[in-house]
N, C-alpha and C positions, 0 to 999 in steps of 0.2 A: 270301300263298300257301296254297292249298287243302292242308289237313292239317298246316300249319305246326305248330300248337298241339300235335298229337298228336304229333309226332316230335321237337319240340325237347328236350324232356327226356330221352326216352331216348337222343338221339343225344349230348347232353351227359355223360349217364352213361357212355356207350361209351367216349367220349374218356376220362373221368375214370379208369375202370377199366383202360382200356389204358394210361395212365400209370403209375397205381399198379402194375400188373404189372410195368412196366420198372425202377420203383424197386426193387420187392421183389427181383426178379433181381439188380439191382446191388447190394443189400445181402447177398443169398447169396454173390455172387462176391467181394465182399470183406470177409467174415466173417471172415478169418483175417489181416487186415491190421491192424497194431497202432494203435491210437487211430482206428479208424474210425467214424465217426458214423453211422447208419441214416439214410434218408432216407425220407420219407413226404410224401403229397400230402393235401390237403385243400381245400374252397371257402371263400371268405371268407363271411362271415356274409350279405352282400348277394344272394348266390346263393340262399339259403333265404327270403329276404324277396321275392325277385322271384318265386319259385315260388308262395308264399302269395298274391301278389296279381295272379298272372298276367301278369306282365310280360314278354313273350316275347322281346323285343330285348335285355333286361338278361341273360336266362337263355342266350341265344345268345353274348353277349358276357362272361360270366362268366370269369373267370380262375382259375386254379388255383393253388393256393400250394404250393411245395415247402420243406417245413422238414426243417432237420436237428436231430436229437435233440442235448441238451445233453451227455448222457454218452455216452462212446464205448462201444463194444461191440454185438455181433450175435449173436442167438441164431440159429443155422441152424434149429434145430427150430419156433421161434416164426415164421421167415419161411416156411417150407414150410406153415405152417397159415394164415398171412397169404394167401398165395398161393392156396391151395385155397378160401379162402373169397372172396377178390377173384374168382377164376374163375367161382364159382357165381353172384356178384353180375353179373358181366358178362354170364354165358350168360342170366340172367333178364330183363337189360335188353335183351338181344338178340331174346329171345322177344317181348318187349313191342313192340318195335320192328316185328318180322316180323308180328306180328297186326296192329297198326295198319296196315302196308302192305297187307296182305290186306283190311282192312277199306275202305280206300281204294280199292283197285281194284275191288272188289266195288260200291262206291257208284257209282262213275264208268262201270259197265257192263263192267268187265274181267272177268277170269276169277277 
């Protein structure tokens, strides 16, 4: 598909940071719950190998891993910082995707 390679990574990263945002919000909401273990998302190592090798289908099909920390406890302050960082990364990949979409439209004679 035209432009598939240009949008695959930003789209996957937007999905990832969206999930991470939900997990951070969940952590904040449960910070006062006794013995609550914070949750965090990550990619498996195959995702990074697929990016390095340009295996588009493997990038598209990559799964996110949701891990529970081994020790209970959540710092609301740390989670707010994580949410801010997460939002900045989400916004950066949204801008990358938007730029690439504009390039594709321009290449096919759109506006």
